[in-house]
VMD Tcl script that draws the C-alpha trace (Angstrom):
set ca {
  {-145.25 86.61 12.80}
  {-142.17 88.53 13.95}
  {-142.25 92.00 12.46}
  {-139.06 93.74 11.34}
  {-138.15 96.93 13.18}
  {-138.91 98.97 10.08}
  {-141.29 97.81 7.36}
  {-143.68 98.97 4.66}
  {-146.71 97.58 2.84}
  {-145.77 97.43 -0.84}
  {-147.86 96.74 -3.97}
  {-146.04 94.84 -6.74}
  {-149.14 94.21 -8.85}
  {-152.58 95.78 -8.68}
  {-155.51 93.81 -7.36}
  {-157.42 93.05 -4.17}
  {-156.33 93.75 -0.59}
  {-154.15 90.63 -0.70}
  {-151.61 92.43 -2.93}
  {-150.51 94.56 0.04}
  {-147.23 92.85 0.88}
  {-145.38 93.45 4.15}
  {-141.64 93.92 3.53}
  {-138.69 95.07 5.61}
  {-137.86 98.65 4.63}
  {-134.97 100.56 6.17}
  {-135.76 104.26 6.66}
  {-134.29 106.49 3.94}
  {-132.19 109.43 5.13}
  {-133.72 112.76 4.13}
  {-132.25 114.67 1.23}
  {-132.29 118.45 0.84}
  {-135.73 119.82 1.65}
  {-136.92 116.52 3.13}
  {-137.73 115.10 6.57}
  {-137.60 111.61 8.07}
  {-140.53 110.83 10.37}
  {-141.15 107.89 12.70}
  {-144.83 107.36 12.12}
  {-147.29 106.93 14.97}
  {-150.56 106.91 12.98}
  {-151.45 106.54 9.29}
  {-154.71 107.65 7.70}
  {-156.59 105.33 5.33}
  {-158.45 106.96 2.45}
  {-160.54 105.68 -0.46}
  {-157.89 106.94 -2.85}
  {-155.57 104.27 -1.40}
  {-157.89 101.59 -2.73}
  {-158.00 103.28 -6.14}
  {-154.20 103.11 -6.28}
  {-154.17 99.48 -5.12}
  {-156.70 98.32 -7.73}
  {-155.15 100.32 -10.55}
  {-158.16 102.61 -11.02}
  {-155.68 105.44 -10.50}
  {-152.41 104.37 -12.11}
  {-149.24 104.28 -10.04}
  {-145.77 103.11 -11.12}
  {-145.11 99.63 -9.74}
  {-143.99 98.73 -7.16}
  {-145.23 101.38 -4.74}
  {-146.11 101.93 -1.09}
  {-149.71 103.21 -0.70}
  {-150.85 105.91 1.65}
  {-151.24 109.67 1.40}
  {-151.28 110.99 4.98}
  {-149.86 110.33 8.40}
  {-148.55 111.75 11.65}
  {-145.50 111.13 13.77}
  {-142.29 112.50 15.22}
  {-139.46 113.95 13.15}
  {-136.23 112.00 13.51}
  {-134.06 113.87 11.02}
  {-134.27 116.86 8.69}
  {-132.45 117.47 5.43}
  {-130.49 120.47 4.32}
  {-132.51 123.67 4.07}
  {-135.37 122.59 6.33}
  {-136.00 125.25 8.96}
  {-139.70 125.22 9.94}
  {-139.48 121.88 11.78}
  {-136.75 120.01 13.68}
  {-136.10 116.59 15.22}
  {-138.54 115.82 18.03}
  {-141.39 117.86 16.56}
  {-144.80 116.26 16.24}
  {-146.08 116.71 12.71}
  {-148.74 115.66 10.25}
  {-148.32 115.51 6.49}
  {-149.66 114.57 3.13}
  {-147.43 112.70 0.72}
  {-146.86 109.41 -1.05}
  {-146.00 106.12 0.64}
  {-147.24 106.39 4.22}
  {-148.13 102.71 4.74}
  {-144.84 102.23 6.58}
  {-143.24 102.60 9.98}
  {-141.18 105.53 8.68}
  {-141.84 108.23 6.11}
  {-139.30 110.29 4.20}
  {-140.70 113.05 2.06}
  {-140.85 116.75 1.25}
  {-140.78 119.05 4.25}
  {-143.09 121.38 2.29}
  {-145.90 118.88 2.90}
  {-145.37 118.79 6.67}
  {-147.26 120.88 9.24}
  {-146.40 121.11 12.97}
  {-149.16 119.88 15.27}
  {-150.69 122.06 17.98}
  {-150.43 120.56 21.46}
  {-154.22 120.26 21.57}
  {-154.35 117.76 18.67}
  {-153.11 114.18 19.07}
  {-151.20 112.25 16.44}
  {-154.21 110.00 15.91}
  {-156.56 112.95 15.43}
  {-154.19 114.56 12.95}
  {-153.78 111.40 10.88}
  {-157.54 110.96 10.90}
  {-158.44 114.45 9.72}
  {-155.63 116.15 7.81}
  {-156.26 114.90 4.28}
  {-160.00 114.49 4.75}
  {-160.37 117.82 6.54}
  {-158.39 119.74 3.94}
  {-160.53 118.04 1.29}
  {-163.62 119.41 3.06}
  {-161.95 122.84 3.16}
  {-161.29 122.66 -0.57}
  {-164.85 121.58 -1.35}
  {-166.61 124.12 0.86}
  {-164.36 127.17 0.82}
  {-162.07 127.09 -2.21}
  {-163.77 125.64 -5.29}
  {-167.09 127.39 -4.82}
  {-167.52 128.98 -1.38}
  {-170.72 127.70 0.19}
  {-172.94 130.56 1.37}
  {-175.28 130.89 4.34}
  {-178.83 130.15 3.29}
  {-177.87 127.78 0.47}
  {-178.83 124.11 0.36}
  {-176.24 121.38 -0.16}
  {-176.72 117.69 -0.95}
  {-174.01 115.55 0.66}
  {-173.57 111.88 -0.21}
  {-171.95 109.56 2.38}
  {-172.29 112.10 5.22}
  {-170.82 109.80 7.87}
  {-167.71 108.71 5.95}
  {-164.20 110.04 6.40}
  {-164.75 113.27 4.45}
  {-168.51 113.41 4.90}
  {-168.32 113.42 8.70}
  {-166.30 116.65 8.45}
  {-168.11 118.10 5.45}
  {-171.54 117.93 7.10}
  {-170.88 119.91 10.30}
  {-168.62 122.34 8.43}
  {-171.39 123.09 5.91}
  {-173.83 123.65 8.76}
  {-171.33 125.98 10.44}
  {-171.28 128.04 7.23}
  {-175.04 128.47 7.55}
  {-176.12 126.07 4.82}
  {-178.97 123.58 4.94}
  {-177.65 120.03 4.51}
  {-179.64 117.24 2.88}
  {-177.74 113.98 3.23}
  {-177.92 110.64 1.40}
  {-176.79 107.51 3.21}
  {-177.32 103.76 3.20}
  {-178.85 102.86 6.57}
  {-181.05 104.14 9.37}
  {-178.11 104.03 11.80}
  {-176.00 106.21 9.50}
  {-178.99 108.52 9.04}
  {-179.12 109.15 12.79}
  {-175.40 109.86 12.77}
  {-175.82 112.27 9.84}
  {-178.50 114.19 11.75}
  {-176.23 114.39 14.78}
  {-173.52 115.84 12.54}
  {-175.83 118.58 11.30}
  {-177.95 117.29 8.42}
  {-181.49 118.71 8.51}
  {-182.89 115.94 6.30}
  {-181.55 112.49 5.44}
  {-182.50 110.27 2.53}
  {-181.92 106.59 3.29}
  {-181.13 104.42 0.27}
  {-180.29 105.32 -3.30}
  {-183.69 105.00 -4.99}
  {-185.51 108.10 -6.23}
  {-183.01 110.43 -4.59}
  {-183.66 113.32 -6.99}
  {-187.42 113.07 -6.52}
  {-187.01 113.16 -2.75}
  {-184.63 116.11 -2.98}
  {-187.15 118.01 -5.10}
  {-189.84 117.27 -2.53}
  {-187.65 118.58 0.28}
  {-186.83 121.78 -1.61}
  {-190.26 122.68 -2.89}
  {-189.30 121.55 -6.37}
  {-186.36 123.94 -6.66}
  {-183.42 121.58 -6.22}
  {-180.19 122.20 -4.32}
  {-177.47 124.77 -4.94}
  {-174.56 122.32 -4.82}
  {-173.96 118.58 -4.60}
  {-170.90 116.99 -2.96}
  {-170.75 113.49 -4.45}
  {-168.15 110.93 -3.31}
  {-170.09 107.87 -4.52}
  {-169.64 108.11 -8.30}
  {-171.20 105.61 -10.65}
  {-174.56 105.02 -8.99}
  {-175.06 108.60 -7.81}
  {-173.98 110.91 -10.64}
  {-177.28 111.12 -12.51}
  {-179.25 111.55 -9.28}
  {-176.87 114.33 -8.29}
  {-177.34 116.15 -11.58}
  {-181.13 115.75 -11.38}
  {-181.15 117.19 -7.84}
  {-179.61 120.54 -8.81}
  {-181.34 123.84 -9.41}
  {-180.49 125.72 -12.63}
  {-176.85 126.91 -12.54}
  {-176.20 124.54 -9.63}
  {-172.80 122.96 -9.01}
  {-172.05 119.23 -9.28}
  {-168.82 118.61 -7.35}
  {-167.81 114.98 -7.79}
  {-164.83 114.01 -5.68}
  {-164.92 110.22 -5.18}
  {-165.71 106.86 -6.72}
  {-166.96 104.66 -3.87}
  {-169.29 102.79 -6.25}
  {-166.90 102.99 -9.20}
  {-166.12 105.84 -11.59}
  {-169.10 107.75 -12.95}
  {-170.07 107.14 -16.56}
  {-169.02 109.85 -19.03}
  {-171.29 112.90 -18.88}
  {-171.76 114.80 -22.16}
  {-171.68 118.60 -21.98}
  {-175.25 118.68 -23.27}
  {-176.44 117.02 -20.05}
  {-175.23 120.07 -18.12}
  {-177.10 122.38 -20.47}
  {-180.28 120.30 -20.17}
  {-180.14 120.58 -16.38}
  {-180.11 124.37 -16.56}
  {-176.53 125.49 -17.26}
  {-175.07 123.27 -14.55}
  {-171.42 123.46 -13.51}
  {-169.39 120.26 -12.98}
  {-165.92 119.86 -11.54}
  {-163.70 116.97 -10.41}
  {-161.15 118.49 -8.01}
  {-157.95 117.04 -6.57}
  {-156.73 118.35 -3.22}
  {-153.07 118.57 -4.22}
  {-153.91 121.24 -6.78}
  {-155.18 123.39 -3.90}
  {-152.32 122.72 -1.42}
  {-149.44 122.81 -3.90}
  {-147.50 125.54 -2.07}
  {-146.38 125.71 1.58}
  {-148.50 128.83 2.01}
  {-151.66 127.11 0.76}
  {-151.00 124.05 2.92}
  {-150.47 126.24 5.98}
  {-153.70 128.15 5.28}
  {-155.71 124.95 4.88}
  {-154.31 123.25 7.98}
  {-154.70 126.40 10.10}
  {-158.37 126.65 9.14}
  {-158.93 122.95 9.84}
  {-157.12 122.90 13.19}
  {-158.94 126.07 14.20}
  {-162.35 124.47 13.67}
  {-161.25 121.41 15.62}
  {-159.95 123.60 18.41}
  {-163.29 125.38 18.74}
  {-165.27 122.13 18.70}
  {-166.97 122.68 15.34}
  {-165.22 119.60 13.97}
  {-163.96 116.47 15.66}
  {-161.77 113.61 14.58}
  {-164.38 110.90 14.15}
  {-162.11 107.85 14.38}
  {-164.41 104.96 13.63}
  {-161.91 102.11 13.54}
  {-158.22 101.33 13.94}
  {-156.13 98.48 12.53}
  {-152.52 97.48 13.02}
  {-150.40 98.69 10.11}
  {-149.58 95.10 9.21}
  {-153.32 94.48 8.77}
  {-153.82 97.17 6.14}
  {-155.50 94.63 3.86}
  {-158.24 94.11 6.45}
  {-158.70 97.87 6.68}
  {-159.18 98.02 2.90}
  {-161.73 95.20 3.00}
  {-163.72 97.01 5.66}
  {-163.59 100.30 3.78}
  {-164.66 98.81 0.46}
  {-167.49 96.84 2.05}
  {-169.11 100.03 3.34}
  {-168.88 98.78 6.92}
  {-166.75 101.65 8.21}
  {-167.89 104.92 9.74}
  {-165.76 108.01 10.18}
  {-162.00 107.79 9.74}
  {-159.90 104.63 9.59}
  {-156.37 104.52 11.03}
  {-153.39 102.20 10.76}
  {-151.15 102.06 13.83}
  {-147.50 100.97 13.27}
}
mol new
graphics top color blue
foreach p $ca { graphics top sphere $p radius 0.5 }
foreach p [lrange $ca 0 end-1] q [lrange $ca 1 end] { graphics top cylinder $p $q radius 0.2 }
display resetview
């Protein structure tokens, strides 16, 4: 297959990975407040599969993808904080392409110490971890957190970050190999498998339960998460790896001991240039000091994005997944 010089993966109808269609796509010149970037690495996130399947509705047709890194080729009127030739990372819509044109407000310059691949692997996931740990409900030293999928894209950053904050991390994962990885990342205890999770959590906490749960699994984990919390504990559900959680009546929160539940979205926490700069500065600082690392588990050619989605949805991936144009 001879690839065009510039192309994108476009979805014309929702469905399986096969609906990702490679099409020639000439780069769009940036308008006022926008930048044009030649992409060097594109991050793959579970939310991309939700858009592709229609779980999260998108206007058709669309180009998936929410983060990437590359080199600025052109800036639009009014853009002053970056210029052509700068290496940048960004969050935005439509990054499954060789080129990205989007708001300059969503672009952050990259420090020399961080590669394009590292940035594409960690920006969205790392800022999600920042939101979960430091913005929604700041995790305190001495508290205990339950983290589902501790070796995934977000989990592999969430786990060492929580430990850095002084919290005890109990992790839930699917295999012995992932359990060893979770311990290496900072989990003090790891539950393997999804049976009797709440009972095991209670046993590990002397019957008290945990202060907060970070749940990216969804349907099969929600009730176990709620049952693992201490009174007035926080249930932070931020993903649907097993499908969306069933509706939870308010009375269930009362029965658990005045529990608090939230379903955050990162873009509500990085919706200004100042907030984005604060989040990325914190993230890059922790990478620079070695607290966090870009755990790039697998890379695929951009044209093979469908294979990347299959791997992600099968649970066979570990760490971050990249697409390389």
